[in-house]
C-alpha positions as CSV (number, residue, x, y, z in Angstrom):
1,M,7.4,-40.4,9.4
2,L,10.2,-38.2,10.7
3,V,13.4,-39.1,8.8
4,Q,15.8,-36.5,10.1
5,L,15.9,-33.7,12.6
6,A,18.6,-31.0,12.6
7,I,19.0,-28.4,15.4
8,R,21.5,-25.6,15.6
9,D,21.9,-23.1,18.4
10,I,18.8,-24.0,20.4
11,V,19.1,-23.5,24.1
12,L,22.1,-25.6,25.1
13,I,22.6,-27.4,21.8
14,D,25.3,-26.1,19.5
15,R,24.6,-28.5,16.6
16,L,22.8,-31.8,16.4
17,E,21.5,-34.1,13.6
18,L,19.4,-37.1,14.3
19,G,18.3,-39.7,11.8
20,F,15.3,-41.9,12.3
21,R,14.3,-45.3,10.8
22,E,10.9,-47.0,10.5
23,G,9.4,-48.2,13.7
24,L,9.3,-46.9,17.2
25,S,11.8,-44.3,18.2
26,V,12.3,-43.7,21.9
27,L,14.3,-40.9,23.5
28,T,15.9,-42.0,26.8
29,G,18.4,-40.4,29.1
30,E,19.1,-39.0,32.5
31,T,17.4,-36.0,33.8
32,G,18.9,-32.9,32.2
33,A,20.3,-34.8,29.2
34,G,18.3,-32.7,26.7
35,K,15.3,-34.9,25.8
36,S,12.8,-32.1,26.4
37,I,14.9,-29.7,24.3
38,L,14.7,-32.1,21.3
39,L,10.9,-32.4,21.7
40,D,10.5,-28.7,22.2
41,A,12.5,-28.0,19.0
42,L,10.3,-30.4,17.0
43,Q,7.2,-28.6,18.4
44,L,8.7,-25.2,17.4
45,L,9.3,-26.5,13.9
46,L,5.7,-27.7,13.7
47,G,4.2,-24.3,14.5
48,G,4.8,-23.9,18.2
49,R,5.4,-20.4,19.6
50,G,9.1,-19.5,19.8
51,D,11.0,-16.4,20.9
52,A,14.5,-15.2,21.5
53,A,14.8,-17.2,24.7
54,V,15.3,-20.4,22.6
55,V,18.4,-19.0,20.8
56,R,21.6,-20.4,22.4
57,E,23.5,-17.7,24.3
58,G,25.9,-15.9,22.0
59,A,24.3,-17.2,18.8
60,A,22.8,-14.9,16.2
61,R,19.9,-17.3,15.4
62,A,18.5,-20.7,16.0
63,E,17.9,-23.0,13.0
64,L,15.6,-26.1,12.9
65,S,14.9,-28.4,10.1
66,A,13.1,-31.8,9.8
67,E,12.5,-34.1,6.9
68,F,9.4,-36.2,6.8
69,D,8.4,-39.1,4.5
70,L,4.9,-38.3,3.6
71,P,2.1,-40.8,4.2
72,A,-0.3,-41.1,1.3
73,V,-3.2,-39.7,3.3
74,L,-1.4,-36.3,3.7
75,K,-0.7,-35.8,0.0
76,P,-4.2,-34.5,-0.9
77,W,-4.0,-32.0,2.0
78,L,-0.6,-30.7,0.7
79,E,-1.9,-30.5,-2.9
80,E,-4.9,-28.5,-1.7
81,A,-2.5,-26.1,0.2
82,G,-0.5,-25.6,-3.1
83,F,2.4,-28.0,-2.8
84,D,3.7,-29.9,-5.7
85,E,3.4,-33.7,-5.4
86,Q,6.3,-35.1,-3.6
87,D,7.3,-38.1,-1.4
88,S,9.0,-36.1,1.3
89,L,8.6,-32.7,3.0
90,L,11.4,-30.5,4.4
91,L,10.4,-28.0,7.0
92,R,12.8,-25.3,8.2
93,R,12.5,-22.5,10.7
94,V,14.8,-19.8,11.8
95,I,14.5,-17.8,15.0
96,D,16.8,-14.8,15.4
97,A,18.3,-13.5,18.7
98,Q,15.8,-10.6,18.7
99,G,12.9,-13.0,18.6
100,G,11.9,-12.7,14.9
101,T,10.9,-16.0,13.3
102,R,10.6,-17.2,9.7
103,L,9.7,-20.4,8.0
104,D,11.3,-21.7,4.8
105,P,10.5,-19.1,2.1
106,D,9.0,-21.7,-0.1
107,Y,6.0,-22.3,2.2
108,V,2.9,-20.2,1.7
109,L,0.9,-21.4,4.6
110,T,-1.1,-19.5,7.2
111,S,-0.2,-20.2,10.8
112,D,-3.4,-22.1,11.2
113,E,-2.5,-24.3,8.2
114,F,1.0,-24.8,9.6
115,D,-0.5,-25.9,12.9
116,E,-2.8,-28.3,11.2
117,L,0.1,-29.7,9.1
118,G,2.1,-30.2,12.4
119,R,-0.8,-32.1,13.9
120,L,-1.1,-34.3,10.8
121,L,2.6,-35.1,10.8
122,V,3.4,-35.8,14.4
123,K,1.5,-37.1,17.4
124,F,3.2,-36.2,20.8
125,V,2.3,-38.6,23.6
126,K,3.4,-38.0,27.2
127,M,3.6,-40.7,29.8
128,V,0.7,-39.1,31.7
129,D,-1.4,-39.5,28.5
130,A,-0.8,-43.2,28.2
131,S,-3.5,-45.6,29.3
132,P,-4.3,-49.3,28.8
133,E,-6.5,-48.3,25.8
134,H,-3.8,-46.1,24.3
135,P,-2.5,-47.3,20.9
136,L,1.1,-47.2,22.2
137,A,0.2,-49.8,24.9
138,T,-1.1,-52.1,22.1
139,F,1.9,-51.4,20.0
140,A,4.2,-52.3,22.9
141,G,2.3,-55.4,23.6
142,V,1.5,-54.2,27.1
143,S,-1.5,-55.8,28.8
144,F,-3.2,-54.2,31.8
145,A,-5.4,-57.0,32.9
146,A,-7.4,-56.2,36.0
147,S,-6.1,-58.2,39.0
148,A,-8.6,-59.9,41.2
């Protein structure tokens, strides 16, 4: 579960820290409020491609970090990848204004492993992906009974 997301100097965001609690978290807001920037930042942190274009104008670098509480099913994967046993995971990424990027120096993961870790930690669902059979519809208690 995502516990905290911190963003610094990404696109239009100077500095932002968000804390999350158990349960469903929903980002809402008007068009242009920055919801997509938050999701893009999280995707960057989880192995997405980033370049100098994401660094806020005038900043030397963009910094991202996220803390996750680890589900038990992920712990064997982390142990196999060489991590010590822990209850949480802190991911950090820095992208400089020239486009160079680096992950937290403590991580010794290939980019394929980092992509896999991202897929295990977070599931991104867009509205266009939702259907009556989608687990979010069930979670929300939405019923799409066929009308006669």
